[in-house]
C-alpha positions in Angstrom: -24.6 -0.2 5.3 -21.1 -1.8 5.5 -20.4 -4.4 8.0 -17.4 -3.8 10.3 -15.1 -6.1 8.2 -16.0 -4.3 5.0 -15.6 -0.9 6.6 -12.2 -1.7 8.0 -10.9 -3.0 4.7 -12.2 0.0 2.8 -11.0 2.6 5.3 -7.6 1.1 5.8 -7.0 0.9 2.1 -8.2 4.5 1.5 -6.0 5.9 4.3 -3.0 4.0 3.0 -3.6 5.2 -0.6 -3.9 8.8 0.7 -0.6 8.6 2.6 1.2 7.2 -0.5 -0.2 10.0 -2.7 0.7 12.6 -0.1 4.3 11.2 0.2 4.5 11.4 -3.6 3.8 15.1 -3.5 7.4 15.6 -2.2 6.4 18.9 -0.7 9.1 20.3 1.6 6.6 22.2 3.6 4.4 19.2 4.4 5.0 16.3 6.8 2.5 13.5 6.7 2.2 10.3 8.7 -0.2 7.4 9.0 -0.4 5.9 12.5 -3.3 4.0 14.2 -5.7 4.8 11.3 -5.0 8.5 11.6 -3.3 10.5 8.8 -1.7 13.6 10.2 -0.6 16.4 7.8 1.6 19.0 9.4 2.6 22.1 7.4 5.6 24.4 7.9 3.2 27.2 8.9 2.1 25.0 11.9 -1.2 24.2 10.4 -2.4 20.6 10.9 -5.0 18.5 9.0 -6.3 15.2 10.4 -7.9 12.4 8.4 -9.0 9.4 10.4 -11.0 6.3 10.4 -14.0 6.5 12.7 -14.9 2.9 13.3 -18.0 3.4 15.4 -19.7 5.6 12.7 -18.1 3.6 9.9 -16.9 6.9 8.4 -13.7 8.7 7.5 -13.5 12.0 9.2 -11.4 15.0 8.2 -10.6 18.2 10.1 -8.9 21.0 8.2 -9.1 24.8 8.2 -11.6 25.0 11.0 -14.0 22.6 9.2 -14.9 19.0 9.7 -16.2 16.5 7.2 -17.7 13.0 7.8 -17.3 10.8 4.7 -19.5 7.8 4.2 -18.7 5.0 1.7 -20.8 5.4 -1.5 -21.1 2.0 -3.2 -22.4 3.5 -6.5 -19.4 5.8 -6.9 -16.9 3.6 -5.0 -15.8 6.7 -3.0 -16.1 8.4 0.3 -18.8 11.2 0.2 -19.6 13.8 2.9 -23.4 13.7 3.4 -23.8 17.3 4.4 -21.8 18.8 1.5 -21.8 15.9 -1.1 -18.0 16.4 -1.4 -15.7 13.5 -2.2 -12.8 12.9 0.1 -10.0 13.1 -2.5 -11.5 16.2 -4.2 -11.9 17.9 -0.9 -8.3 17.3 0.2 -7.1 18.2 -3.3 -8.9 21.6 -3.1 -7.6 22.3 0.4 -4.0 21.4 -0.5 -4.0 23.4 -3.7 -4.4 26.5 -1.6 -1.4 25.6 0.6 1.1 23.9 -1.7 2.1 24.0 -5.3 -1.3 23.6 -7.0 0.0 22.0 -10.2 1.8 19.3 -8.2 -1.3 18.7 -6.1 -3.5 18.4 -9.2 -1.2 15.9 -10.8 -0.6 13.8 -7.7 -3.9 13.7 -5.8 -6.3 12.5 -8.4 -9.1 10.2 -7.1 -9.1 8.3 -10.4 -5.5 7.2 -9.7 -6.1 5.9 -6.2 -6.8 2.4 -7.5 -9.9 1.8 -5.3 -11.9 -1.0 -6.6 -13.2 -3.0 -3.8 -15.1 -6.2 -3.7 -17.6 -6.2 -0.9 -18.4 -9.9 -0.9 -21.8 -10.5 0.6 
C-alpha cells in the first residue's frame, strides 16, 4: 500500500495530467477545472462528472452518469484501476466522453499511454 506522501504525489500528478488532456480536447461543450484535488467536468447539457483525490482511502474517485468508481494505484501497471470492475481510469473516462463528445477527438487526446506517468516510489 502507498504511504501518504507517495499517494499524494501520484494522485496530484494524475489529476494534473487529466486536466491538461481534457483542456487539449478543445471541446466547446465541455468546461473542466481542477481545484483542491477535484476535477470538475461540466457539459453544455448540464451534466457534471467529478474526479477527485480521496486522501483517506488513497484512491481516485470518479462519479459520472449515475455511477461511481474507486480507483486504486496498481504498481504493476502503473495505473489507477477500479477494484470492482477492473477498469482503468483513463480508459473509463475515455469511454464515457466518447459518448458525449466527438469520439475521434477523445480517442486521439485521452490516451493513457500518452499521460507520461512513470513514477518512482522511492522506498
